[in-house]
C-alpha positions in Angstrom: 36.7 -7.6 -12.2 39.5 -10.0 -12.8 39.0 -13.8 -12.2 41.5 -13.9 -9.4 39.8 -11.1 -7.6 36.4 -12.9 -7.9 38.0 -16.1 -6.5 39.4 -14.1 -3.6 36.0 -12.5 -2.8 34.4 -16.0 -2.8 37.1 -17.4 -0.6 36.7 -14.5 1.9 32.9 -14.9 1.9 33.1 -18.6 2.7 36.1 -18.4 5.1 35.9 -18.3 8.9 37.1 -14.7 9.1 33.9 -13.3 7.4 30.7 -12.3 9.1 28.0 -14.7 8.1 24.3 -14.2 8.2 22.6 -16.4 10.8 19.0 -17.3 10.1 18.5 -19.3 13.3 18.2 -16.5 15.8 15.6 -13.9 16.8 16.1 -10.2 16.0 17.3 -8.2 19.0 14.6 -6.2 20.8 16.3 -2.9 19.8 14.7 -3.4 16.3 18.0 -4.0 14.5 16.6 -7.1 12.9 14.9 -5.8 9.8 12.1 -3.7 11.1 11.0 -1.5 13.9 10.4 -3.2 17.3 7.0 -1.5 17.7 5.6 -2.7 14.4 2.3 -4.1 15.6 -1.3 -3.5 14.6 -4.3 -4.6 16.6 -7.8 -5.1 15.3 -8.8 -1.9 17.1 -6.1 0.1 15.4 -7.1 -1.4 12.0 -10.8 -0.4 12.7 -9.7 3.1 13.6 -7.6 3.4 10.4 -10.5 2.1 8.3 -12.9 4.5 10.0 -10.5 7.4 9.4 -10.3 6.5 5.7 -14.1 6.3 5.5 -15.0 9.4 7.5 -12.2 11.7 6.5 -9.9 10.7 3.6 -12.5 9.4 1.1 -14.9 12.4 1.4 -12.1 14.9 1.6 -10.4 13.5 -1.5 -13.7 13.4 -3.4 -14.5 17.0 -2.3 -11.0 18.2 -3.3 -11.4 16.5 -6.6 -14.7 18.2 -7.2 -13.5 21.7 -6.1 -11.7 22.3 -9.4 -14.8 21.5 -11.4 -16.4 24.9 -11.5 -13.2 26.9 -12.0 -12.0 24.6 -14.7 -15.2 24.8 -16.6 -15.2 28.6 -16.3 -11.6 28.8 -17.6 -12.3 26.4 -20.5 -15.3 28.5 -21.5 -13.3 31.8 -21.4 -10.4 30.4 -23.4 -12.8 28.8 -25.9 -13.6 32.1 -27.5 -17.0 33.5 -28.5 -16.3 33.4 -32.3 -15.2 29.8 -32.5 -11.6 30.7 -32.6 -10.4 30.0 -29.1 -7.0 29.3 -27.7 -5.4 25.9 -27.5 -5.4 26.4 -23.7 -9.1 25.6 -23.7 -8.5 22.1 -25.2 -5.5 21.5 -23.0 -7.5 22.4 -19.8 -10.3 20.0 -20.8 -7.7 17.2 -21.3 -6.0 18.0 -18.0 -9.3 18.1 -16.2 -10.3 14.7 -17.6 -7.0 13.3 -16.4 -7.5 14.9 -13.0 -11.0 13.3 -12.6 -9.6 9.9 -13.6 -6.8 10.2 -11.0 -9.2 11.3 -8.2 -11.5 8.5 -9.0 -8.6 6.0 -8.9 -7.3 7.4 -5.6 -10.8 7.2 -4.0 -11.0 3.6 -5.3 -7.6 2.8 -3.7 -8.6 4.3 -0.4 -11.8 2.2 -0.5 -9.7 -1.0 -1.2 -7.4 -0.2 1.7 -10.3 0.4 4.0 -11.8 -2.9 3.1 -8.5 -4.7 3.5 -8.0 -3.2 7.0 -11.5 -4.4 8.0 -11.1 -7.9 6.6 -7.6 -8.7 7.9 -8.5 -9.8 11.4 -11.3 -12.0 10.1 -9.0 -13.6 7.5 -6.3 -14.3 10.0 -8.7 -15.8 12.4 -10.3 -18.0 9.8 -6.8 -19.1 8.6 -5.8 -20.0 12.2 -9.1 -22.0 12.7 -8.6 -23.8 9.4 -5.0 -24.8 10.1 -6.0 -25.9 13.7 -8.8 -28.1 12.2 -6.4 -29.7 9.7 -3.9 -30.5 12.5 -6.6 -31.9 14.8 -7.7 -34.3 12.0 -4.1 -35.6 11.7 -3.3 -35.6 15.4 -2.9 -39.0 17.1 -3.5 -37.3 20.5 -7.0 -36.0 19.6 -8.0 -39.5 18.3 -7.7 -41.2 21.7 
C-alpha cells in the first residue's frame, strides 16, 4: 500500500462522510448489536443445564468411553500373536486406546467443571452485587444521615 493511499484511507475514516461507530447507544431490539436479542439465562435454566450434564452427559460419556475397552483388549490380544511375534497393530492399538482413555477422562472432567460453573454462577453474581452494594453504602452520604 502506497503512503498516499494510506493517508487517503485515514482521511476518509476521520472525515464526516464516513460511518463511525457510536458507543453511546443501546443495541436495537432486533439483535443487530453484537448478539442475539434472546441471549438470557436464568438460574433455573442454569440448574436444568447442570442437571442434564450430571444425569445424562457425564454418565453417557463415561459409558461410551468404557464401551471400547473389551473390544480393544480383544483386538490387542489377537494381534499380539501367540508365539511372541505379533503385528505392530497390537502396539498401535494399545497406544491409541491409552490416548482414547485420556481424552475421555479429560472430557468428563471438562463436563464436571462446566456443571460446577453453571451451579455457582448465580451465587457468585449475587455475592458480587451484595459486596458492591455494601461498599457503596459505606461511602454514601445519604445512608449516613
